[in-house]
C-alpha positions in Angstrom: 17.2 0.4 14.6 18.0 2.9 11.8 16.9 1.9 8.3 17.7 3.6 5.1 15.3 6.3 4.0 14.2 8.1 0.8 12.6 11.5 0.3 8.9 11.3 -0.3 8.7 13.7 -3.2 8.8 17.4 -2.0 7.0 16.7 1.3 10.1 16.9 3.5 9.3 13.5 4.9 12.1 10.9 4.7 10.5 7.4 4.7 12.0 3.9 5.1 11.9 1.8 1.9 9.2 -0.4 3.5 6.1 0.8 5.4 3.5 -1.1 7.4 0.2 -1.7 5.5 -2.9 -1.8 7.7 -5.6 -3.1 5.3 -5.8 -6.7 6.8 -5.8 -5.5 10.4 -9.2 -3.9 9.8 -10.7 -7.3 10.6 -13.6 -9.2 9.1 -17.2 -8.5 8.3 -17.0 -6.1 5.4 -16.8 -6.4 1.6 -13.0 -6.4 1.3 -12.0 -8.1 4.5 -9.2 -10.6 4.8 -11.1 -12.6 7.3 -11.1 -12.4 11.1 -8.2 -10.7 12.8 -7.1 -10.4 16.4 -6.6 -6.8 17.5 -3.9 -7.6 20.0 -1.9 -9.4 17.2 -2.3 -6.3 15.1 -1.1 -4.0 17.8 1.9 -6.3 18.4 2.7 -6.3 14.6 2.6 -2.5 14.3 4.8 -2.0 17.4 7.3 -4.6 16.2 7.5 -2.9 12.8 8.1 0.5 14.5 10.6 -0.8 17.0 12.4 -2.4 14.1 12.9 1.0 12.4 9.9 1.3 10.1 8.9 4.9 10.2 5.5 5.0 8.4 2.2 3.3 8.3 -0.5 3.3 5.6 -4.2 2.8 6.4 -7.5 4.0 5.1 -10.8 5.0 6.6 -12.6 2.1 4.7 -10.3 -0.6 6.1 -12.6 -2.4 8.5 -15.0 0.5 8.1 -13.0 2.7 10.5 -11.5 -0.1 12.6 -8.0 -0.2 11.1 -7.5 3.5 11.9 -8.6 2.8 15.5 -6.2 -0.1 15.8 -3.4 2.1 14.5 -4.2 4.7 17.1 -4.2 2.1 19.9 -0.8 0.8 18.8 0.8 4.2 18.7 -0.9 6.0 21.7 1.8 5.3 24.2 4.8 6.1 22.0 6.8 9.3 22.7 6.4 11.9 20.0 9.9 11.4 18.8 9.3 7.7 18.2 6.0 8.0 16.4 5.9 6.9 12.8 4.3 8.9 10.0 0.6 7.9 9.5 -0.9 8.0 6.1 -4.6 7.4 5.4 -7.1 7.8 2.6 -10.6 9.1 1.9 -13.1 8.6 -0.9 -14.7 5.2 -0.1 -17.9 5.7 1.9 -19.8 2.9 3.5 -23.3 2.3 4.8 -23.0 1.8 8.6 -26.4 0.0 8.5 -25.1 -2.7 6.2 -21.4 -3.6 6.4 -21.8 -6.1 3.4 -22.7 -3.4 0.9 -19.8 -2.3 -1.4 -18.4 1.1 -0.3 -19.2 3.9 -2.7 -16.5 6.0 -4.5 -17.4 9.5 -3.3 -15.2 12.6 -3.4 -17.5 15.6 -3.0 -15.9 18.4 -1.0 -18.4 17.9 1.8 -17.7 14.2 2.0 -13.9 14.7 2.0 -14.1 17.2 4.8 -16.4 15.0 6.8 -14.1 12.0 6.3 -10.9 13.9 7.3 -12.5 14.9 10.6 -13.6 11.3 11.2 -10.1 10.0 10.5 -8.4 12.6 12.7 -10.7 11.5 15.5 -10.2 7.8 15.0 -6.4 8.2 14.7 -6.3 10.6 17.6 -4.0 13.1 15.8 -4.2 16.8 15.0 -2.8 16.4 11.6 -2.6 13.6 9.1 0.9 13.2 7.5 -0.3 12.1 4.1 -4.0 12.1 3.0 -4.9 10.4 -0.3 -8.0 10.0 -2.5 -8.4 6.3 -2.5 -10.0 5.8 -5.9 -11.3 8.1 -8.7 -14.9 8.8 -7.7 -18.0 7.6 -9.4 -20.4 10.1 -7.8 -19.9 12.7 -10.5 -17.4 14.8 -8.7 -14.8 16.1 -11.1 -11.1 15.9 -10.4 -10.5 19.7 -10.2 -13.2 19.9 -7.5 -11.9 17.2 -5.2 -8.3 18.0 -5.8 -8.9 21.6 -4.8 -10.4 20.4 -1.6 -7.4 18.2 -0.9 -5.1 21.2 -1.5 -7.2 23.4 0.8 -6.9 20.8 3.6 -3.1 20.9 3.1 -3.1 24.7 3.2 -5.3 24.7 6.4 -2.8 22.3 8.1 -5.2 19.4 8.6 -2.9 17.3 6.5 0.8 17.7 5.8 0.7 16.3 2.3 -1.9 15.4 -0.3 -1.8 12.4 -2.7 -3.7 10.2 -5.1 -4.2 6.5 -5.0 -5.2 4.4 -8.0 -5.1 7.3 -10.4 -3.6 7.1 -13.9 -1.1 9.4 -15.6 -3.9 11.5 -17.2 -5.4 12.2 -13.8 -2.0 13.0 -12.3 -1.4 15.6 -15.0 -4.8 17.3 -14.4 -4.2 17.4 -10.7 -0.7 18.8 -11.1 -1.9 21.7 -13.2 -4.0 22.7 -10.1 -1.5 22.1 -7.4 1.4 19.7 -6.7 0.6 16.0 -6.2 2.8 15.0 -3.3 2.4 11.2 -3.8 0.9 8.4 -5.8 -0.1 5.1 -4.3 -0.5 2.5 -7.1 -0.7 -1.3 -7.0 2.7 -2.6 -8.1 4.2 -6.1 -7.9 5.9 -8.7 -10.1 2.3 -9.6 -11.2 0.6 -6.2 -11.4 3.2 -4.1 -13.3 1.2 -1.6 -15.3 2.3 1.4 -13.4 5.8 1.0 -14.7 4.5 1.9 -18.2 3.8 5.5 -17.6 3.0 6.6 -14.0 6.5 5.9 -12.5 8.2 8.0 -15.1 5.6 10.8 -14.6 6.2 10.8 -10.9 9.9 10.9 -11.2 9.7 13.8 -13.6 7.4 15.8 -11.3 9.1 15.0 -7.9 6.0 13.1 -6.8 6.7 10.3 -4.3 5.5 6.8 -5.0 4.4 4.4 -2.3 3.5 1.1 -4.0 0.9 -1.2 -2.5 0.5 -5.0 -2.7 4.2 -5.7 -3.6 3.5 -9.3 -2.3 0.3 -9.4 -4.4 -1.9 -10.0 -1.4 0.1 -12.9 -0.3 0.6 -14.7 -3.6 4.3 -13.8 -3.7 5.2 -14.7 -0.1 6.3 -18.3 -0.9 3.7 -19.7 1.5 0.6 -19.6 -0.8 -0.7 -22.9 -2.2 -3.9 -24.0 -4.0 -4.9 -25.7 -0.8 -4.4 -22.6 1.3 -6.5 -20.6 -1.2 -9.3 -23.2 -1.0 -9.3 -23.0 2.8 -9.6 -19.2 3.0 -12.5 -17.9 5.2 -15.7 -17.2 3.3 -15.4 -13.4 3.9 -11.8 -13.2 2.6 -12.1 -10.9 -0.5 -9.2 -12.8 -2.3 -11.6 -15.7 -2.9 -13.2 -13.5 -5.6 -9.9 -12.4 -7.2 -9.0 -14.0 -10.5 -5.3 -13.9 -9.5 -6.3 -16.5 -6.8 -8.4 -18.5 -9.2 -7.8 -19.1 -12.9 -4.5 -17.2 -12.9 -3.2 -19.0 -9.7 -1.0 -21.6 -11.4 1.1 -19.0 -13.3 1.3 -16.8 -10.2 2.5 -19.6 -8.0 5.2 -20.6 -10.6 6.4 -17.0 -10.6 6.4 -17.0 -6.8 8.6 -20.2 -6.9 11.2 -18.2 -8.9 11.2 -15.5 -6.2 11.6 -18.2 -3.6 14.6 -19.6 -5.5 16.2 -16.2 -5.6 15.5 -15.7 -1.9 17.2 -18.9 -1.0 20.2 -18.1 -3.1 20.5 -14.6 -1.6 19.7 -15.6 2.0 16.6 -13.5 2.6 12.9 -14.4 3.2 10.7 -14.7 0.1 8.5 -11.7 1.0 11.6 -9.5 1.2 12.7 -10.6 -2.3 9.2 -9.9 -3.7 9.2 -6.4 -2.1 12.7 -5.7 -3.2 11.6 -6.4 -6.8 9.1 -3.5 -6.5 11.8 -1.3 -4.9 14.2 -2.0 -7.7 12.3 0.2 -10.1 13.4 3.8 -10.5 10.8 6.2 -9.1 9.5 4.0 -6.3 10.0 5.7 -3.0 8.7 2.9 -0.7 6.6 -0.2 -0.6 3.6 -0.8 1.6 3.7 -4.3 3.0 0.9 -5.7 5.1 1.3 -7.8 8.2 -1.1 -9.5 10.6 1.6 -10.6 13.1 5.1 -9.7 14.2 6.4 -12.8 12.4 5.0 -11.5 9.1 6.8 -8.2 9.6 10.1 -10.1 10.0 9.4 -11.8 6.6 9.5 -8.5 4.7 11.6 -6.2 6.9 14.9 -7.2 5.2 13.6 -5.5 2.0 14.4 -2.2 3.7 18.1 -2.8 3.0 18.2 -5.7 0.5 18.8 -5.0 -3.2 18.2 -7.5 -6.1 21.1 -7.7 -8.5 21.1 -7.9 -12.3 21.0 -11.7 -12.3 18.0 -11.7 -10.0 16.1 -9.2 -12.1 16.9 -11.2 -15.3 15.6 -14.3 -13.6 12.3 -12.7 -12.6 11.9 -11.3 -16.1 12.4 -14.7 -17.6 9.9 -16.3 -15.3 7.3 -13.6 -16.1 7.8 -14.3 -19.8 7.7 -18.0 -19.4 4.6 -18.2 -17.2 2.7 -15.3 -18.7 1.9 -14.2 -15.2 0.5 -10.7 -14.8 0.8 -7.7 -17.1 3.0 -4.8 -17.7 6.8 -4.2 -18.2 8.8 -7.1 -17.0 12.1 -5.5 -15.9 13.4 -2.2 -14.6 16.1 -0.4 -16.4 19.6 -1.5 -15.6 20.6 -0.7 -12.0 
């Protein structure tokens, strides 16, 4: 199936408006796990997404402490080269292999980045990574010019096709761009977490930097299936149990989700597709990363690849945000 695509900045890659997010398929037993996950179900979900026309996957070394990248490699290993999707991954979160429960450290020294890229190439079983991103600003004392220069060197050497930043603000983007072009930004962006619309989206549009937004469904809150009871029943190692959006802010978020569900019913699409389409309605957003733990979940958001919210829909979401007080940031894109 052919799905509409958009240019990812200046990279030369044309990506579908939705991409497969591989965080949850990393499985359980680490700090930011989503609970246990069956690898066979993960492989089936990835293959279903690709067979349905999705042409990019986003993972990270830290997801499952290397396991997500290995599952992605398993899912793609038998695909002909012409059918293989782009594979994006990230560096900069380093874990202790002796204790999976310890929080990963935000490290971006040149030596660490170079070690991490080789590890990711091996786990993914590829010779070049299509997009390599610094996951978070480091806390190890490495300055941005130092780690960004390393990323650009990897691009020049051909180990990666494109270099991007994740979870970096507009100030950091400007500092990096002065050294060498930032191919992409990966920020959190949903009808709940809207801060990136305040500055970063405009900056990226002005500098031809692609934007691949993560958590457009707010980690499941905007799928139309989340309830207080389901939150209470989450596995003990599901990181969402520690997230305020799933605790004290849950009632407002579920009320906002109900508005998206109403729009989805009126427009004849699944609720996850309506939530992802809200993110894609903002100028400057190239694509949305949407996670899935099964083929059925892929079908829930896949229609967002072609579905567009209209003015009435966007007005209704903005009114619900204002009424409920859910989230933070601008409430509505400019007129479409």
